[in-house]
N, C-alpha and C positions, 0 to 999 in steps of 0.2 A: 131297309135292306143293307145299308152300310154297316149298321150295328151287328147284323147277323154275319156279315162277311168277316168283320173283325173278331167276333166271338169264335167263329169256327176256325179262323186262322190261328188264334191264340191256343185253342184246344188242340189243333193239329200239331202245332209246334211243340207244345208240352208233351203230347203223346210220343212224338218222335224223339224228344229229349229223354224221356223215361226209358224208351226202348234202347236208345244208345247207351244210357247208363247201365242198363241190364246187360247188354253185350259186353261192355267194358268190365263189369263185375265178374261175368263168367270168364272172360279172358284173364283177369287178375287171379281169380281163385282156382282156376283150372288151366294153367298155362300150357301144359303138355298133353292135354286131352283133346284128341281129334273127335270128329263126329262119330266115326265108326267105333272108336274106343269107348266113347260115352254110351253108345248103345249096349256094348258088352257089359260095362259097369252097371248100368241100370238093370239089364236082364239078369245078371248074376247076383247082385246084392240089392234087389228091389226093396225089401223090407228090413234088411239087416244093416245097411250101411247109411250112416248119417250123411256121408259125402254124396251118395247117389240121390238121396232125398233132397239135399240142398241144391244139387245140380238140376234136378227136375223142377224144383220151385223157381229157380232163376230162369230156366228155359220157358216154363209156362208163363211167368210174368212178362218176360220179354216178348214172347209170341203174342200174348193178348194185347199189349200196348202197340206192337208193330202193326197188327191187323187193324186195330182201332185207328192208328194214325193214317193207314192207307185209305180207310173209309172216309175219315175227316178231310184228307187232302182231295179226294174225289168230290165230296160235297162242296168243298171250297171252290174247286174248279167249276162245278156246275153253277154255283151262286155268282161267281165272277162272270162267267159266260152269259148268264141271264141278265146280270146288271149292265154289261157293256154291249151285248149284241142284241138282246131281245127287248129290253125295256125301251119305252119311248124316250126320245130326247127331251128332257125338260130343263 
């Protein structure tokens, strides 16, 4: 059980780190682009603009790792709760 907790903790930390790096990359490459402006750029130049495609790739990668990290943190919380609250004291 301890090995599973450590494995899930490492994976959750790595997923959170990759999501953070994705957010920082978006902030670096698109410093003056707000969320509303990004929607306009994507809708206007969906297939014509390399910038819109790169923004969509960054956004999709960041969202995938963010959701993955949320799930892994929840699984980690359940494992830790089971380990300390429900497992018999041995």
